Z-matrix of the N, CA and C atoms (Angstrom, degrees):
N
C 1 1.449
C 2 1.526 1 108.73
N 3 1.295 2 115.82 1 132.19
C 4 1.458 3 122.16 2 176.84
C 5 1.518 4 109.46 3 -106.32
N 6 1.292 5 115.93 4 137.05
C 7 1.452 6 121.83 5 177.35
C 8 1.513 7 107.57 6 -116.94
N 9 1.315 8 115.27 7 123.88
C 10 1.461 9 120.39 8 -177.60
C 11 1.521 10 108.65 9 -125.43
N 12 1.311 11 116.19 10 136.88
C 13 1.457 12 121.79 11 175.79
C 14 1.522 13 107.46 12 -124.88
N 15 1.311 14 116.64 13 111.15
C 16 1.457 15 120.57 14 178.41
C 17 1.518 16 109.43 15 -125.06
N 18 1.286 17 114.99 16 145.70
C 19 1.458 18 121.68 17 176.33
C 20 1.518 19 106.67 18 -127.66
N 21 1.327 20 114.92 19 119.32
C 22 1.458 21 120.22 20 179.58
C 23 1.526 22 108.78 21 -76.31
N 24 1.329 23 118.29 22 122.99
C 25 1.471 24 120.51 23 -179.33
C 26 1.533 25 113.02 24 -57.14
N 27 1.317 26 117.42 25 -33.71
C 28 1.464 27 119.84 26 179.77
C 29 1.529 28 110.89 27 -65.27
N 30 1.316 29 117.14 28 -36.70
C 31 1.470 30 119.72 29 178.19
C 32 1.525 31 111.61 30 -71.58
N 33 1.321 32 117.47 31 -31.58
C 34 1.467 33 120.62 32 174.64
C 35 1.529 34 109.27 33 -65.62
N 36 1.318 35 116.51 34 -42.46
C 37 1.466 36 120.84 35 177.57
C 38 1.532 37 109.77 36 -62.08
N 39 1.324 38 116.98 37 -41.18
C 40 1.461 39 121.11 38 178.55
C 41 1.528 40 110.52 39 -61.69
N 42 1.320 41 117.55 40 -40.38
C 43 1.458 42 121.26 41 178.41
C 44 1.530 43 111.10 42 -66.00
N 45 1.317 44 116.72 43 -42.97
C 46 1.469 45 120.47 44 178.16
C 47 1.529 46 110.24 45 -62.61
N 48 1.320 47 116.64 46 -40.60
C 49 1.469 48 119.96 47 177.61
C 50 1.525 49 111.15 48 -63.81
N 51 1.318 50 117.58 49 -37.51
C 52 1.467 51 120.44 50 178.33
C 53 1.521 52 110.45 51 -61.63
N 54 1.319 53 116.79 52 -33.77
C 55 1.462 54 121.12 53 179.10
C 56 1.531 55 110.95 54 -73.76
N 57 1.329 56 117.04 55 -35.60
C 58 1.460 57 121.56 56 -174.43
C 59 1.532 58 114.75 57 -92.93
N 60 1.322 59 118.29 58 -16.95
C 61 1.466 60 120.29 59 -176.87
C 62 1.528 61 114.34 60 -58.31
N 63 1.330 62 120.39 61 -38.47
C 64 1.476 63 117.61 62 177.77
C 65 1.528 64 113.34 63 -60.19
N 66 1.325 65 116.93 64 -33.74
C 67 1.463 66 120.01 65 176.99
C 68 1.524 67 110.10 66 -69.79
N 69 1.329 68 117.06 67 -39.22
C 70 1.466 69 120.75 68 177.07
C 71 1.526 70 110.85 69 -60.93
N 72 1.323 71 116.76 70 -40.09
C 73 1.462 72 120.51 71 177.00
C 74 1.522 73 109.53 72 -62.50
N 75 1.331 74 117.19 73 -39.37
C 76 1.457 75 120.59 74 177.50
C 77 1.516 76 113.20 75 -63.28
N 78 1.316 77 117.19 76 -34.84
C 79 1.461 78 120.71 77 179.65
C 80 1.524 79 112.51 78 -68.35
N 81 1.325 80 117.58 79 -33.28
C 82 1.469 81 119.98 80 -174.27
C 83 1.524 82 113.36 81 -101.43
N 84 1.329 83 117.26 82 7.19
C 85 1.456 84 120.68 83 176.58
C 86 1.523 85 109.17 84 -124.72
N 87 1.315 86 115.50 85 172.29
C 88 1.461 87 120.60 86 177.26
C 89 1.521 88 109.02 87 -110.43
N 90 1.319 89 115.90 88 172.09
C 91 1.462 90 119.88 89 177.65
C 92 1.522 91 111.88 90 -63.71
N 93 1.326 92 116.60 91 -31.19
C 94 1.462 93 119.90 92 -176.81
C 95 1.525 94 112.78 93 -86.42
N 96 1.320 95 117.37 94 -1.50
C 97 1.459 96 119.94 95 175.83
C 98 1.526 97 108.61 96 -65.40
N 99 1.312 98 115.84 97 132.50
C 100 1.464 99 120.61 98 -178.06
C 101 1.527 100 110.20 99 -60.41
N 102 1.321 101 115.05 100 143.14
C 103 1.467 102 120.56 101 179.74
C 104 1.524 103 110.83 102 -59.10
N 105 1.319 104 117.24 103 -34.58
C 106 1.466 105 120.29 104 178.74
C 107 1.524 106 111.11 105 -63.41
N 108 1.326 107 117.23 106 -40.10
C 109 1.471 108 120.21 107 178.27
C 110 1.520 109 110.63 108 -64.98
N 111 1.331 110 115.89 109 -40.71
C 112 1.469 111 119.39 110 178.65
C 113 1.526 112 110.63 111 -64.15
N 114 1.327 113 116.48 112 -39.99
C 115 1.471 114 120.09 113 179.45
C 116 1.521 115 110.83 114 -65.30
N 117 1.320 116 117.14 115 -42.61
C 118 1.471 117 120.06 116 178.56
C 119 1.521 118 111.22 117 -66.13
N 120 1.321 119 116.64 118 -38.31
C 121 1.462 120 119.78 119 177.10
C 122 1.528 121 110.76 120 -64.41
N 123 1.325 122 116.70 121 -42.87
C 124 1.463 123 120.63 122 176.83
C 125 1.524 124 111.20 123 -62.10
N 126 1.331 125 116.40 124 -41.91
C 127 1.469 126 120.31 125 178.49
C 128 1.530 127 110.82 126 -63.70
N 129 1.328 128 116.87 127 -42.09
C 130 1.466 129 120.45 128 179.66
C 131 1.532 130 111.03 129 -65.17
N 132 1.325 131 116.77 130 -44.67
C 133 1.467 132 119.51 131 178.60
C 134 1.524 133 111.64 132 -64.11
N 135 1.312 134 115.98 133 -37.37
C 136 1.466 135 120.47 134 177.22
C 137 1.517 136 110.36 135 -63.36
N 138 1.314 137 116.72 136 -44.71
C 139 1.468 138 120.87 137 179.54
C 140 1.526 139 110.76 138 -62.80
N 141 1.317 140 116.70 139 -43.99
C 142 1.464 141 120.52 140 -179.84
C 143 1.527 142 110.88 141 -63.10
N 144 1.335 143 117.19 142 -46.02
C 145 1.467 144 118.90 143 -179.32
C 146 1.520 145 111.55 144 -65.43
N 147 1.322 146 117.03 145 -34.69
C 148 1.462 147 119.73 146 178.80
C 149 1.531 148 111.12 147 -67.08
N 150 1.321 149 116.29 148 -43.36
C 151 1.473 150 120.17 149 179.57
C 152 1.525 151 110.51 150 -67.55
N 153 1.321 152 117.29 151 -42.95
C 154 1.467 153 120.31 152 179.70
C 155 1.526 154 110.77 153 -64.44
N 156 1.323 155 117.18 154 -40.17
C 157 1.466 156 120.33 155 177.70
C 158 1.524 157 110.88 156 -63.50
N 159 1.333 158 116.58 157 -46.68
C 160 1.464 159 120.18 158 178.50
C 161 1.515 160 112.19 159 -61.37
N 162 1.321 161 115.78 160 -40.36
C 163 1.466 162 120.57 161 179.18
C 164 1.527 163 110.78 162 -66.77
N 165 1.325 164 116.50 163 -40.62
C 166 1.472 165 118.52 164 -179.98
C 167 1.528 166 111.47 165 -67.09
N 168 1.326 167 116.88 166 -36.21
C 169 1.470 168 119.71 167 176.38
C 170 1.527 169 110.09 168 -64.07
N 171 1.331 170 116.59 169 -43.19
C 172 1.461 171 120.61 170 -179.83
C 173 1.528 172 111.38 171 -63.59
N 174 1.319 173 116.70 172 -41.18
C 175 1.465 174 120.45 173 179.23
C 176 1.535 175 110.37 174 -67.72
N 177 1.319 176 116.62 175 -43.37
C 178 1.472 177 119.92 176 -178.73
C 179 1.520 178 111.78 177 -65.08
N 180 1.341 179 116.74 178 -37.99
C 181 1.460 180 120.74 179 -178.73
C 182 1.527 181 113.02 180 -90.04
N 183 1.332 182 116.63 181 -3.67
C 184 1.465 183 122.54 182 -177.73
C 185 1.533 184 110.83 183 55.32
N 186 1.351 185 114.58 184 48.76
C 187 1.458 186 121.65 185 178.94
C 188 1.524 187 109.22 186 -124.40
N 189 1.310 188 115.10 187 173.82
C 190 1.466 189 120.27 188 178.58
C 191 1.530 190 109.80 189 -71.21
N 192 1.310 191 115.90 190 144.27
C 193 1.466 192 121.90 191 178.31
C 194 1.517 193 108.76 192 -83.29
N 195 1.320 194 116.03 193 121.17
C 196 1.458 195 122.04 194 -179.49
C 197 1.526 196 108.61 195 -95.62
N 198 1.327 197 117.10 196 95.93
C 199 1.457 198 121.63 197 -177.81
C 200 1.529 199 111.04 198 -65.10
N 201 1.319 200 117.73 199 -32.55
C 202 1.457 201 121.06 200 177.83
C 203 1.508 202 111.75 201 -61.89
N 204 1.321 203 116.46 202 -43.24
C 205 1.467 204 121.00 203 178.65
C 206 1.523 205 110.17 204 -64.57
N 207 1.320 206 116.77 205 -42.54
C 208 1.462 207 120.57 206 -179.62
C 209 1.525 208 111.02 207 -63.85
N 210 1.326 209 116.71 208 -42.63
C 211 1.465 210 120.14 209 179.34
C 212 1.527 211 110.99 210 -68.61
N 213 1.316 212 117.05 211 -38.56
C 214 1.459 213 120.86 212 179.20
C 215 1.529 214 110.98 213 -66.26
N 216 1.329 215 117.80 214 -40.56
C 217 1.456 216 121.02 215 -179.41
C 218 1.526 217 112.88 216 -71.89
N 219 1.336 218 117.61 217 -14.64
C 220 1.462 219 120.45 218 176.54
C 221 1.523 220 110.81 219 -68.24
N 222 1.325 221 118.03 220 -30.91
C 223 1.462 222 120.88 221 -178.14
C 224 1.534 223 112.68 222 -65.50
N 225 1.334 224 120.16 223 -52.42
C 226 1.471 225 117.58 224 177.09
C 227 1.525 226 112.55 225 -64.99
N 228 1.327 227 117.04 226 -30.94
C 229 1.461 228 119.84 227 177.59
C 230 1.530 229 109.82 228 -64.37
N 231 1.323 230 117.45 229 -41.24
C 232 1.465 231 121.31 230 177.44
C 233 1.536 232 109.93 231 -64.09
N 234 1.316 233 117.08 232 -42.43
C 235 1.465 234 121.04 233 178.91
C 236 1.527 235 111.11 234 -62.40
N 237 1.313 236 117.35 235 -39.85
C 238 1.457 237 121.21 236 176.95
C 239 1.527 238 109.96 237 -63.59
N 240 1.320 239 117.22 238 -42.63
C 241 1.465 240 121.08 239 179.79
C 242 1.522 241 111.55 240 -61.94
N 243 1.321 242 116.44 241 -45.84
C 244 1.468 243 120.18 242 179.64
C 245 1.523 244 110.51 243 -65.07
N 246 1.323 245 116.70 244 -42.43
C 247 1.463 246 120.44 245 178.87
C 248 1.526 247 111.19 246 -63.51
N 249 1.311 248 117.67 247 -39.63
C 250 1.460 249 120.70 248 178.49
C 251 1.525 250 110.72 249 -65.68
N 252 1.332 251 116.39 250 -37.83
C 253 1.465 252 119.32 251 179.29
C 254 1.528 253 110.64 252 -63.39
N 255 1.328 254 116.49 253 -52.69
C 256 1.463 255 120.06 254 -176.39
C 257 1.525 256 113.54 255 -78.83
N 258 1.324 257 117.41 256 -24.43
C 259 1.454 258 120.17 257 -177.59
C 260 1.512 259 114.89 258 -93.02
N 261 1.339 260 117.93 259 -24.96
C 262 1.457 261 120.32 260 -175.89
C 263 1.522 262 112.91 261 -130.42
N 264 1.309 263 117.22 262 -56.52
C 265 1.461 264 120.62 263 -171.70
C 266 1.534 265 113.02 264 -67.21
N 267 1.317 266 118.28 265 -42.44
C 268 1.465 267 120.32 266 -179.07
C 269 1.534 268 111.94 267 -73.12
N 270 1.345 269 120.09 268 -48.56
C 271 1.470 270 119.08 269 -179.48
C 272 1.530 271 114.43 270 -62.86
N 273 1.313 272 117.74 271 -30.67
C 274 1.465 273 120.32 272 -178.70
C 275 1.519 274 112.70 273 -84.62
N 276 1.332 275 117.63 274 -8.84
C 277 1.459 276 121.40 275 179.30
C 278 1.515 277 113.87 276 87.13
N 279 1.307 278 117.80 277 -0.96
C 280 1.463 279 120.64 278 -179.17
C 281 1.520 280 111.39 279 -67.17
N 282 1.332 281 116.49 280 -36.24
C 283 1.461 282 120.19 281 178.34
C 284 1.521 283 110.46 282 -61.82
N 285 1.322 284 117.06 283 -42.02
C 286 1.465 285 121.34 284 179.28
C 287 1.527 286 110.80 285 -65.35
N 288 1.320 287 116.74 286 -39.94
C 289 1.464 288 120.21 287 179.09
C 290 1.522 289 111.14 288 -66.23
N 291 1.316 290 117.42 289 -33.75
C 292 1.471 291 120.46 290 176.69
C 293 1.521 292 110.38 291 -65.23
N 294 1.326 293 117.09 292 -34.48
C 295 1.460 294 121.09 293 177.42
C 296 1.524 295 111.24 294 -69.84
N 297 1.335 296 117.23 295 -29.35
C 298 1.459 297 121.56 296 -176.68
C 299 1.519 298 113.21 297 -80.13
N 300 1.315 299 118.21 298 -15.75
C 301 1.469 300 121.66 299 -178.96
C 302 1.520 301 108.92 300 -67.25
N 303 1.322 302 115.98 301 132.35
C 304 1.457 303 120.68 302 177.17
C 305 1.522 304 109.12 303 -83.91
N 306 1.305 305 114.63 304 80.91
C 307 1.459 306 120.37 305 179.56
C 308 1.517 307 109.77 306 -115.81
N 309 1.300 308 116.36 307 -163.06
C 310 1.471 309 120.38 308 -179.94
C 311 1.531 310 111.09 309 -73.28
N 312 1.321 311 116.95 310 106.19
C 313 1.452 312 120.92 311 178.15
C 314 1.521 313 107.87 312 -83.92
N 315 1.316 314 116.37 313 107.86
C 316 1.451 315 121.54 314 -176.80
C 317 1.512 316 112.52 315 -96.37
N 318 1.323 317 117.31 316 -27.03
C 319 1.460 318 121.58 317 -176.81
C 320 1.516 319 108.33 318 -127.21
N 321 1.317 320 116.37 319 126.86
C 322 1.478 321 121.03 320 179.31
C 323 1.497 322 109.78 321 -110.21
């Protein structure tokens, strides 16, 4: 019996992005932006990062791109992002500080 433990660097990057995406949403929105808009923006960014990660893995491995896998993996990534927002970023005040930064406000 062979036991192998591998970690794909692209999936690690995807996990790190899931943790940081709520802060990115805070940078490009304002305090008065509706929570629904922020949630949709987070969902869209999660979907994009999941598809880009899946596509990059397929290109690197010279294999077929499995869009179903990429779309399916977007769901747990979104759940991680929401959990990080409510479990870490909001209670520590980091989410509020991201809203206070005078950066590029893309969504009002």
